[in-house]
N, C-alpha and C positions, 0 to 999 in steps of 0.2 A: 462267505465270500462274501467278498464285496463289490463287488465287479469284474471287468478284464479289461489286460493291458493292450490295450489299444495296440502296440508297439509287435507283443508276441502271440497275442491270442489268448497268453494261458490266465487261467484265476487268478486275480488277488483276494487274498487271506489276510485276514487280521486276525487276530489272538489281543483275550481281554483278558488285566489281572488282578489281584481280588485278595490281600489276609484268608478270605476262608471261604470254602466252596461257596458254599449260600449264598456270598455276594457277588462270586464269577456267574454265577449263574442268573443274576439278576440286572449283574453291565451287562452280559449278553444276552439274555431276554430286552433290555431296553435299546441296544443295535439291533435287534433282527425286528424288532418296530421300528426302528427309526426308517430303515433301508426299506421296509414295505410303505412304511407314509413318503419315500425319496427324500427324507430332509438327515439322510444319516451323516456326519461329517468322521473324518478320520481325529485320531483324540491328536493333539496341536503340543509337542513338547518341548514349542521357539517361548526364549520370553522376550521379556520389553528389552534385556538387554542385547540380546542378536538382532531380531525385528529391523529399529531403526535402520541399519547396515544396508538391510537388503533394501528396504523402502526407498531409503535418500541414495542407492545406487543402482534403483534396480524402475523404480516408480518416478522418479522428480529429476527427468531430464530436459525438461521442458520452462523448467523456474530458472532466475537470473541467478549469474553465480552468486550474487553479494544476496542473495535472498539463500538461497543452497548454505552458502557460508552462516551467518543466524540462525538454522534451522541444527547445523551442523554440533555450533557453541550453546543454544540451548539443550540437548542432547545430551551432550556429551559433560555441562555443566550441572542439567538438574532430572532430566529424565534417567538419566543409564544411575545414577549416585542415591534416586530415590526408589525405584522399580525397577532395574535392572536385574533381582531375581525373578521376579515375579512371571510366569508361566503365562500365555497369553489365552489361554482357557481358565484360568483360572481365575484371571486382571474383574475385579467387580467396579461399581462404581463409589461404593466406599472406603474400597485402601487408594480409589485414584482420586476421591475428598480430601482423606487423611492426609495422602499423599502434597494435593495444592494451602491442605490449614496447616502443613509443617513449612511451607514458605513465606512466612506472615513477618517476616525482615525482612521481604522484596516486596518495591511498591504493588498496588493493581493490576499496572497495567504490562507489569514484568508477570505477574503471575497468567495477566489474560494472554500471555503472548506464549507463555508454557503452554496453556490447554490449549493453546492453536495448533502445536506442533503436536504435542499428545493427540490430539481429538482425528490433527488427519493422518498420522500414523496409520492407529486406529480403525479411522470411517477405510483405509485401505487393504490394512490386515480383513476385514468383518466382509469386504465386497468377496475376496478369492476367499473365503471359508475358512479362513484362521479363526474364527470365534465367530457366536454366533448374534450379534450385533456390538453397537458402540454403546464400553459403558459411561464413556467421556460425557454421552450426552445427560446424563441424570446428573449431573455434576454445578453446583453452583461454583458462582467469581465471587468474591472480596468487588464491593461497590467502588471503579475508578468514576475520582471527581474530572468534569471535564477540568478541562486544562483554559483558563484567563487569555480569552484573548485583546491583542493592542492591536486591534487596528487604525489606520492613521485618518484625524478626521478632517476636516473639511482645510484648517487651519493646518494642521501639521503638513497636510500635505500640501500644500501652495510651501509651503517653510521648505519642503526635503524638495520639490522641482525644483524652486530658487537655487538648493544648498552644491544642486548633483549639475549644474549649467556649468558647459564647459569641462565639466572630467569624463578622465580616461571612459570610465563605464557608464557614463549618461545613458547612454542608448541602450543598456541592458538592465539598469533601472528603471524609465522608463514604460518598457516595454512589458516587463516586470508588472507595477502597478499598473500598467491599462491593460492588460489580457489577465493577470491571475496567472498563469504558469508559471506551473514550480523550476528552480533552479536551473536540474537538469534537461529541464524539457527545452529551459531558451542558451541555454549554452550548448544545448543537443541539435538547433532548428538548422536548419540545409536550407539553401536557397533555392533548391528544387524545391520547398513546400511551400512556397511563398506567390502568389498569386494576385499580382499587379493588376489584370486587369477582371480581376472578377472582385478583388478586395478581399480575400481571405488568404488564414494561414493552418497548412492540415500539420498538425503535433502530431507525430508517431513516431518520437522515439525523442530519449534523453542520454546525455555523456552521463557516462558511469566507469568508476575506476574498478581495477580487477580485484577479488577479493586479494587479499595479503600480497601485491603487485606494486607498480607504479604506470601501471598503463591504464587510460582512458580508453574505451571506446563507445558508440553508441548503439544501446541498446533499445530492447519497447518501454514502452514508457508503463507507467505506475497501472495496474489492471490487466496490461498489455493487451489496451482499447485502445486507438487512437482516436484524434476527432479535427474536424474543420471550423473555425469560429473567421466571426465577420468582426475585426478589431473594427475602430474607432477610426475613421482619415488619418486622424492625427497620425494613431500609432505607422497607418503606411506607408506615413511620408517621411517620418522616425525612419523605416526599415528601407525607402527612398536614398535617407541620404545618407544611411548606413555605406547601402549597393557603392555609391555614389564616395564616400570615403575609402571604404576595402579598391575600389578602383586607383583612387591614387597612391595607395602604399601599394601598388601589384606597380605600378609601376614605376612607383622611386626603385626600391628594392629589386626588381627584374628579376632573376634567374632563383633569386635568392627564397620568389614566394611558397611558401608552403600553402596554395593553395590546398584546399579542405573539403569546400564546398559550402560550410562553415557559416552564419550570415554574424556571429557574433566571436572574434577573432583579435587577435594579437597585430602589430604591423606585418609580419611577415606572416600570415596565415594560420598561422596555428591554434589550437585552442584557450580557450579560457583555462586556468588553473582555478576550481568553483569558491576555495579555500582562502584564494586571493580573491577573489570577488567579493567573498562573504566580510572579508576582513576590512576590503577596501568600506566597502556597504558601514560595516560596524563604525568607521572613525565617520562616515558623513553624519548616521541615527545623535551620535553624541556629541557633530560640530551646532546641532540645534536644539538641544537639552533633550533628546528622547533616545537616551543608551538601552533603553531592555525595550528596545525595538528588533526583531531580529526580519532574516531577510524573509522567511517565511509571512513573517505579519504583512508583506507589499502583496500577496495572494489572496489573504483575509482582509484587507484595504477594499480591494479589488473587489468578492462578493459582497463586502457591505456593501458599498457604492451600487453597487448591482442593484442591490435587490430593494434599496431605499428609491433607486432610480425609476423602481418602477418594472424591473423584471421578474417575471414566473420564476419559479423554481423552479422548474424543466429547466428553461435557458441557461438557470445560473449553475445547473449542474450538467451541462453539455460544455458550455465554456470551460470548467473547472476540469472537468475529465472524472468526476465523481460517476461510480460506479451503481450509483443508486437516489432519485431523488430526497428519500428514506435519511440518508446519508447525510444529503447535503443540509436538509431543517433539522439532523440532530447539533449538525453544527452552527448554521446558524438560526435556528430557531427564533434565537432570541430575540434576532432583530427583525425579525414580523410578529414579533409580541408586542414588543416598541410600538410599531406601523400601526398595529390594530387598535392598541390607546392610545395611541396620535388621532387616528379616524374617529374614535370613539369620542375626543376631547374638542376633535372640531364639528361633528356630530351636533354634541352637546351644544356649543357657539350657537349654531344655526341655528337649534330649535329656543332658545332664550332670543335668538332676534325675531323668531319668529313670533313667539307669544310675549312680545313687549311689545308689538303694533297698536 
């Protein structure tokens, strides 16, 4: 007997099975000892092919639709084919490690993504008692090379600013360059989050396309954490000009205006299409001899310029919306190392000047 059913008040009984009487007695003795210590768990016959369906349906209700779609894709493509037949209670670190090693045709980043989904699923299984611990904790992952950043230097920035003058998306490009906001955050910015009195902008949503559909909606930003930034006065003037521009558009089209409250829209007040903005950006950077620069590199450009201007890492982290300062340092640590080296060189010149007197 392992307990009492809270609904009926009847005893809950469990049986143990084994090929021999001796083995069955051993298992029963272990079960009774576990009951006495308060650590007994019912045997779980659920497999790793079955658990992800329950996990995604019952425990992931709060994540963004596109994140859920990515999880489901990884489960279907990798986890279920590789480990689906293994029972949760029999899953161990070695089995998972062999599974990861079998993914050698995938990039280290993809393997890391597979591990992330599997680890989260097993963590929940352990939390509700289907497993005693998460065996994925002990696994090692292939080393992923950090992608090379391509921030714009001062000369490139000057060329870019000149190239976008009068461009349809000039305000979008410059706002991104001088705030470091993500593309979805820029296109999902609403006027109620812009405070011209205090000179602040609150970033608490992003424009995102629904999975397997054509509709866009506003969802919480990455990490589901909003932030308030204090852009340069130039950026606030840029937003005032955009506000005036929108007022003129609305006056021109009258009842046809589809005002959505968004800061950056087309001439009818509709949200901008991310892929259209991206392709327009690529044409601009190609025209100034920088075809490899991505839209996201505007964010990197802001971060690098901010660090070189003397902003501390905590401030940069907050402005970028990173979850931790350690992540910010991991991405932009090379910039601080260059700054340290430059500082040492300046000190060397100072010492030489003093010693030569």
